[in-house]
Residue, then its C-alpha position, 0 to 999 in steps of 0.5 A: m697324071l701319069f704319061h708314057e711316051e712311045s714312038e707309035s702312040s703314047a698315053g696318059l692316065y689320070f687319077d685321083a690319088k686321094k681316093g685311089r681312083y682311076l678317072g680316065f685316059l688320053i691317047w696321042n701320037i705324032w703324025h706329019k710332025y704334029a701331036v694328034l689327040r686320038q682318044l680322050f676318055t673320062v669314066p662316066d661318074e666323073r664327067r662334068k667335073g673339069y678333069a678332061g679340060r685339065v688333062v688336055d690343057f696339061w697335055v697341050k702345054n707339056y707335050a703338044d706344044k713341044v712338037a708344033d704350035r698346033f695339034g690335031i684332033e682325030s675325028p672330033n665329036d660334039r663333046a670334043l668340039s665343045l671342050h676345045l671351044k671352051l679351052g680356046h683351041i677352036k672358034r665357032d663360025g655359025k655352024s662350023f668350027t675353025g681351029l685356032k690352036c688345033f685342026s681336025v685329023p681323019g681317023l686311022 
């Protein structure tokens, strides 16, 4: 994983060094004293292999947790909610979700 931090927004690229193949990216920024995950992408033929979960876990431990005890997720879709549920960042309450480690942030 290669991460680059900027004041406006930051990005991380993840890749398979053995195969020399790019796997995806993560974009975040700081908003109201919280780290906010803005985008997460995994190339289609590399999905469902656990890369996104490992990247988010790495980002939370090495970046988001250093900013605040919780982080934001921009306009989470069903896949994002499923991932954060699996990682223990949210819990399901019937048809809705409650943030344990994160909260929803409206899109820019």
